[in-house]
C-alpha positions as CSV (number, residue, x, y, z in Angstrom):
1,M,63.1,100.4,46.2
2,H,65.9,101.0,44.6
3,I,69.2,103.3,45.7
4,D,71.5,104.7,44.1
5,R,74.7,104.4,44.7
6,K,76.2,107.4,42.7
7,E,73.1,109.9,44.4
8,V,74.3,108.6,48.0
9,L,78.5,109.2,47.5
10,R,76.8,112.6,45.6
11,Y,75.1,113.0,49.1
12,L,78.1,112.5,51.0
13,G,79.4,115.3,49.0
14,Y,81.8,113.3,47.4
15,K,83.8,113.8,43.9
16,K,85.3,111.7,41.5
17,G,88.1,110.5,43.2
18,E,89.1,106.3,45.6
19,I,87.0,105.5,47.5
20,Y,88.3,103.8,50.4
21,K,87.4,99.7,50.7
22,N,85.7,100.1,54.5
23,I,83.3,103.2,53.0
24,D,82.7,101.4,50.4
25,L,81.6,98.4,51.9
26,L,80.1,100.2,54.8
27,I,77.8,102.5,52.2
28,D,76.5,98.5,50.7
29,E,75.3,98.1,54.5
30,C,74.2,101.1,54.8
31,I,72.0,100.9,51.5
32,D,71.1,96.8,52.1
33,E,70.1,98.7,56.4
34,I,67.6,101.4,54.8
35,K,66.1,99.1,52.7
36,E,65.4,97.2,55.4
37,V,64.1,99.4,58.4
38,S,61.8,101.8,55.0
39,H,58.3,100.9,55.6
40,Y,57.6,103.6,53.4
41,K,54.0,105.0,52.6
42,H,52.6,108.2,50.5
43,M,49.4,109.5,49.7
44,Y,48.0,112.3,48.0
45,R,44.7,114.4,46.7
46,I,43.8,116.0,43.6
47,F,42.4,119.4,43.9
48,H,40.6,121.8,41.2
49,I,42.7,125.6,42.1
50,D,42.1,129.5,41.9
51,K,44.6,131.4,41.4
52,N,46.2,134.7,40.9
53,E,50.2,136.1,40.8
54,T,50.2,135.8,44.3
55,K,48.3,132.8,45.9
56,V,46.8,129.4,44.6
57,E,43.0,128.6,46.7
58,L,42.8,124.7,46.5
59,R,38.4,124.6,46.3
60,K,37.2,122.4,49.1
61,S,39.5,122.9,51.3
62,N,40.8,125.2,53.6
63,L,44.3,125.3,51.9
64,V,45.2,128.7,50.5
65,F,49.0,128.6,48.7
66,K,50.9,132.3,49.2
67,G,53.8,133.2,46.9
68,K,54.9,134.2,43.7
69,D,56.8,131.4,43.3
70,I,54.0,128.7,44.1
71,S,52.0,130.1,41.4
72,E,54.8,130.4,39.1
73,H,54.7,127.3,38.7
74,L,51.2,126.1,39.1
75,K,50.3,129.1,36.5
76,H,49.2,126.7,33.6
77,S,47.3,124.7,35.7
78,S,44.2,124.3,36.1
79,M,43.9,121.0,39.3
80,C,47.1,120.1,41.1
81,A,48.0,117.0,43.5
82,V,49.2,117.6,46.4
83,A,51.1,114.8,47.9
84,V,53.4,113.2,51.1
85,V,56.0,110.9,51.2
86,T,57.6,108.8,53.9
87,L,59.9,107.0,54.9
88,G,58.0,105.6,58.4
89,S,59.6,106.6,61.7
90,N,62.1,103.5,62.0
91,V,65.0,104.8,59.6
92,D,64.8,107.8,62.1
93,T,65.2,105.5,65.1
94,K,67.9,103.5,63.3
95,I,69.9,107.4,62.6
96,R,69.8,108.6,66.2
97,Y,71.0,105.5,66.8
98,Y,74.4,105.4,65.2
99,E,75.0,108.8,66.1
100,K,75.1,107.8,69.8
101,I,77.7,104.5,68.5
102,N,79.0,105.3,65.1
103,L,78.9,108.5,63.3
104,T,80.3,108.0,60.0
105,K,77.4,105.0,59.9
106,A,75.0,107.8,60.9
107,L,76.4,109.8,58.0
108,I,75.9,107.0,55.8
109,L,72.2,105.9,56.8
110,D,71.2,109.2,56.0
111,A,72.5,110.1,52.5
112,C,70.9,106.3,52.2
113,A,67.5,107.7,53.1
114,S,67.7,110.8,51.4
115,T,67.8,109.1,48.4
116,A,65.3,106.8,49.3
117,I,62.8,109.4,49.9
118,E,63.8,110.5,46.4
119,W,63.3,107.3,44.7
120,V,60.2,107.3,46.5
121,C,58.7,110.6,45.3
122,D,59.9,110.1,42.0
123,E,57.5,106.6,42.2
124,V,54.8,108.8,43.1
125,Q,55.2,111.5,40.6
126,K,55.2,108.8,37.9
127,E,51.6,107.9,39.7
128,I,50.2,111.1,39.6
129,G,51.5,111.2,35.5
130,E,49.1,108.9,34.9
131,E,46.1,110.0,37.1
132,A,46.7,113.0,34.5
133,K,46.6,110.9,31.5
134,K,43.5,110.0,32.2
135,R,42.6,113.8,31.7
136,N,44.6,114.0,28.4
137,L,46.8,116.1,30.9
138,G,50.7,116.7,31.3
139,I,52.2,117.2,34.6
140,T,55.0,119.9,36.0
141,Y,58.2,119.0,38.3
142,R,57.4,118.8,41.7
143,Y,57.2,122.0,44.0
144,S,57.5,121.6,48.0
145,P,57.1,124.0,51.0
146,G,60.2,126.0,51.9
147,Y,61.4,126.3,47.5
148,G,61.7,130.0,46.9
149,D,59.3,132.0,48.8
150,F,57.0,129.4,49.2
151,S,56.6,129.4,53.2
152,I,57.3,126.1,54.9
153,G,55.1,127.3,57.6
154,V,51.5,125.6,55.1
155,Q,53.3,122.0,56.2
156,T,50.6,121.2,59.3
157,K,47.2,122.2,56.8
158,I,48.7,120.3,54.6
159,I,48.5,117.2,56.8
160,N,45.3,118.1,58.8
161,T,44.2,118.3,55.3
162,L,44.9,115.4,53.7
163,E,44.5,113.6,57.1
164,A,48.3,112.2,56.6
165,Q,48.7,112.0,60.2
166,K,45.7,109.3,60.6
167,I,46.2,107.6,57.0
168,I,50.4,107.5,57.5
169,G,51.5,108.7,60.6
170,L,52.6,112.4,59.5
171,T,53.4,115.1,61.3
172,A,55.1,118.5,61.7
173,N,56.7,120.4,64.4
174,E,56.2,123.6,66.1
175,N,59.0,124.6,63.6
176,N,56.7,122.9,60.6
177,I,59.1,120.1,59.7
178,L,58.1,117.1,58.8
179,I,58.3,113.9,61.3
180,P,59.5,111.3,60.5
181,R,62.6,113.3,59.3
182,K,62.5,111.5,56.1
183,S,59.3,113.2,54.8
184,V,58.0,115.1,52.2
185,S,55.3,116.7,50.9
186,A,55.0,118.2,47.1
187,I,52.5,120.1,44.8
188,I,52.5,118.6,41.3
189,G,51.0,120.4,38.6
190,F,48.0,119.1,35.6
191,Q,48.3,121.4,32.5
192,D,48.2,121.0,28.9
193,N,50.8,117.9,27.4
194,N,51.9,120.6,24.7
195,I,53.2,122.8,28.1
196,K,57.1,122.2,28.2
197,V,58.5,121.6,31.6
198,E,61.7,123.2,32.9
199,H,62.6,122.8,36.5
200,P,64.4,125.9,38.1
201,G,67.0,123.7,39.6
202,C,68.8,126.1,42.0
203,K,67.2,129.6,40.9
204,R,64.2,129.3,43.9
205,C,66.3,127.4,46.6
206,N,66.0,129.2,49.7
207,S,69.8,127.5,50.3
208,A,70.7,128.4,47.7
209,I,73.6,131.2,48.5
210,R,75.1,128.4,51.4
211,C,74.6,125.0,49.9
212,Q,77.2,122.4,49.6
213,Y,76.0,120.9,46.3
214,R,76.7,123.5,44.3
215,K,80.2,124.7,46.0
216,G,80.5,121.3,44.7
217,G,79.2,122.2,40.8
218,S,76.2,119.7,41.7
219,Y,72.4,120.2,43.0
220,C,70.5,118.5,45.3
221,G,68.1,116.8,42.9
222,N,65.0,118.4,44.6
């Protein structure tokens, strides 16, 4: 696992400038600690899809993705991968522990874990890219429930369809938040290699107006 220190600082809201030595050392300590307690797992399934401008139906499943944004994401795709990734419950336990005794360390651990889960997602995306290559296809960027008008309410159906609770221990609570908390679900389309892939950045994010990263002239990386 690689945890990019610059990404950790970005999650913490640091801009250019001096970092206090004690914080600097604490970041290194937290990076090591997240690496030690993380037991990351992932899984995905590839589906053929039928779609129109407002919904995407995944064949041989009960999954239907509704919304113009997910339809736009998959507009050039005839197949997609549905992936789930988690760092495991030990990370949540460690962060909650430090929230009680050392809030600064808890915040840094959280930033390290966020950076770590993004690295795992990148690795899974590469793996899915290799699956697409076997079909002489390319892939889209990953797109998750909660982006744009793609409802977060689909999380439970994704988990049930993939049997993710049984296989990697992933669930969702009554608010459709993934548990363990440092987990991600994502949709990646398979499409012609010649189609240029552009990430929309903040354009389709429901949090764009209140996002602290945008206020700082950056973005979250999703």
